N, C-alpha and C positions, 0 to 999 in steps of 0.2 A: 714696730708696726708703723705704717704711714698714718699721718695725722695732719690736720690743718690747724695752725695756731698763730697767735700774735705775740711778739715780744715788746712791741711799742704800739701805742694807740695811733689810729689814723685811718686812712682810706683803705679800699680793697687791696691796693698794691702792697699793704703791710701784711697780708695773709701769707703765711709760710707753709708750704707743703713739703714735709720732710719726715724723717724717721724719729720716733720717740720710743722710749722703753715700753714694752708691753706690760701693763699693770697686772697685779695679782690681787684677788679679792681678800679683803679682811673680814672681820666679824660683821654680819648683817649685809654683806655686799655680794653681788653676782657680777661675773665677767660676761659681757654680751659680745658675741661676734656680730658686728654690725652689717646688716644687709642693705639698709637704707636709712638715711638721716634727713630730718626736715630742716628747711631753711626758714628762719623767722626773723622778725625785726629785733627780737631780743638779742640775737647773735650780732646784729649791727651795733646795738647799744653797748655790748661788751667790747666790740672792736674799736669803737670811737671813744670809749672811756666814760660814757654816760653812766654805765653800771661798772663800778671799779672792781678789779680783780688783780691778783698777784700774778705777774707773768712767769713762765709762758702760759698763756690762756688758750686752752683748746676749746674751740667754739662748738656750738650745737647743743640744743637742750631737749631734743627728742630723737628717738630712733626706734628701729625694729630689727630683730635678728634672732639668734639662737643662743641660749645660755650655754657657755663653754665651761664655766667653773663656778662654784659657789664657795663662800667662806663659811666659817663656823656660825652656828645659830640661824641658818637659813632653812626654813621649812616650807615656804610657799611656792618655791620654784625648784626645778631639778635640772641637771645637765640634759641638754637636748630639747628643752621646752622652747616653743616659738613664742616670743614675747615682744611687747612694745612698751614704750615708757615716755614720760615727759618730766621736766623739771630737774633733770640731772645733767649738768653741763659736761661736754666732752664727747658728743656723738659724731663730730667731724673727724672720724678716725676708723681704723679697721676693727678696733676693740674699745669697749668703754666699761668702766666700773660704774655700777648703778646700785643705789640702796635697794635691796631686794623687795622691800615693801612697796616700792613704786612700780614694780613690774606687773604688767597685765598680760595674761595668756591670751593670744589672739586665736580666733576660730580658724579651723582648717580652710574655710572658704574665703578667708581674708589673706591676701598676699602681703609680703613684707612692705612693699611700697605703699599700699593702701593703709596698712597698720601704722607706718611712720607718719603718713600724711594726716591721720585722724586724731593724733593725740593732743598736741598743744592747741591747735585751732578748734578741734571738736570739743574738747573739754572747756576751752575758753568760752565758746558759744553757749555751751551748756550752763556754766555757772552764771553767765551774764543774763540769760533768758529765764533761768529757773530759780536763781537765788539772789543775785544783785538787785535786779528789778524783775520779780516773777511776773512774766506776761500772762495775761488772761484774755479770753475772747472779748473782742471789742476795743482793746487797747490799740493805740497808734504809736508806732515807733519809727524813728529816723535812724537809718544805718548808713554811716559813712564808709567809703571804700568797699562798697557792697559786692564788687566783682573780685575782691581778693579772697584768699583762702578762708580766713575767718569770716569775712563778710558773707560769702556764699552760705556758710553753715549757719550763721546768724539768721539770714533770711529764711532758710528752710525750717529752722527750729521755731522762729517766730510764727511762721505760718502753721506749723503743727499745733501751736498753742492758740490759734485763732486770732492773731493780731493783724492789724492793717499795717503793711510795710511800705514805707517811703525810703527809697534807696538813692544815694548819690554816687556818681561815677564820673570819670573824666573824659571818656570817649564813647562814640557810637557803638563800637564793638563791645565795650564793657557794659553799656546799657543793654545791649542784646543779651549778654550773659546774665545780668541781674534779672531781667525779665524771665528768662528761661528757668532761673533758679526759683522764681515765685514771687518776686516783688510786685506789689500792686501798682506803685507809681515809681518812676525812675527819673531823676533829675541829673542832667549832664551839667556839672557845676562850671565847666569851662564856657558854657553857652548861656546859662541862666542862673540867677541868684536863688540858691536853695531857700534862703530865708523868706523871700517873697512868696514861695509856694507852700512853705511849711510853718510860717510864723504863728505861734500860739496854738498849734494843733496837736503837738506830740505829748504823750505821757512820759516818754523816755527817749533820750538820744544816746546811741551807742557810738562812741567816737574813738577810733584808733589813730587818728591823724594828728591831733594835738594843736600845736601853735596856730596853724592857719585856719582852723575851723572852730576853735573852742568858743570864743566870744559870740560869734554869729549863731552858734548852735543854741546858746542860752535863750536867744530870742524865739526859737522854734518851740519852746516848751510851754505847756499849759501851766497855770498857777499850781504850785506844789509838785511840778514835774521833776524828774530826776535826770541830771546830766551824768552820764557814765563815761569818764575819760579813761580809756584803758590802753593807750599807746601814744607814741611820740614820733610818728612817721615823718612829720614836717618839722619836728623839733619840740622841745618841752614847752608846756603851757607857761606863758609869762606870769609873773606875780600879779595878783589883782586883789582888790578889797572884797572881803566877804559881804560887804554891804550891797554889792551888785546883786547877789542872790535874793536879797529882800526886795530890792527895787524891781526886779523882773518877775516877781510873783511868789516869793517865799520858796525858792527852788532848793532842791537837794543836789548835792555834788558828792561824788565818790570817785576815788582812784584805786580800783581793785587790782588784784593780781591773782593768777591761777594758784600760786603757792598758798595764799590765804584761804582759798576756796577748795583746796584739795589737800588739807593738812593732816588728814587721818587716813588710814587704810580703808575705812568704811566709806568715807566721802569720795575718795579717789575711785574706789571700785564702783560706786553708784554712777559717777559721771562717765568713766571709761566704759562701763558696762552698757549704759544707755547708748552711747555713741556707736560702739561696735555692733550692738544689737540692731540699731537702725540701719547701719551699713549693710549688714547681712540680709535684712528684710527689704532692702531697696528703698527705704523711707528717706535715707540721707545719702545724697550723691556727693562724692568727693571728686573734684576736678583737679587732676595733676597737670599743671601747665607744662612743666619740663623737668626732665631728669638729667642732671649733670654728673660727670665723674668727680670724684673727690678733689682731684687736682684742679678742677675748674671752679672751685668755690668762690674765687674772686669775681669771676664773671657772673655767678649766681647772685652775689651781693650787688653788683652793678645793676643787674636787671631788676632786682627787687627794689632798690632805692630809686631807680629811674622810672618807676611806675609803668614798666613795660609788660607786666604779667597779669594774668587772671588765674586765680586758683593757686595751687600748691607748687612749690619748688622743692625738689629733692636732690640729695647727693648719694651716689653709690660708690663704694670702694673700688 
């Protein structure tokens, strides 16, 4: 089968598109014929070695397609089922092995590209707004990178819950996108200081950017507000003294992951079920920015890291 993988860490040029053996499912596993796979920053983190793995490292942590085979002890899916999943690395390929409990059957009205686009970013937005800091009506939240795939879903879910949303973006076009998604206020951080407009007003900050926004974001929180750092798009957050949290108002800080918030079949089914239901009802809009061929994965990474995109990037075999 064709796959995209890395044998040594580094830039997008280190991505290899070549043949690898087609895997066979073992106990508790299903083999999925991939129709679409999502491109996420976690793939970049594995490529550059921020998240270590033993090479060859097949990238991709979410996908959608058809169950082609199942291993022993699999009862929740059958051959021929249309499924989507997240949190199982290896979707940059024509076939992927997935723990069967992580597979979610997608409704007939949801195509494979939408199914793939919904999983990582949709469930991430769900746990951030419903569990990490459960938003309620009247809360104010600051969402960085609000025109990205996760950002757009965060904005929409925050508005579903009645929160006031302040979004940061880098360009006029991304500002327009964030407004259309539902943000109440949009700050173009290349033109104005987001701290000046948001200082001391936010119950929670949702930050996938990391290094370049972390310390400034603390200043945007109300006393006892929560800083949710869930990504490293600009690099990992530097070391800092916890005393800063006390000095800035007895703040809370968390660094969550989707795996920790979808660690059981029941929790995963809740999050994925809500996301897919909202998609079918038209309550959650998923914007697919561009679909690349699998062989173009390196360009997809360049575009993602270059902040050239709004919404979701996908690969198709």
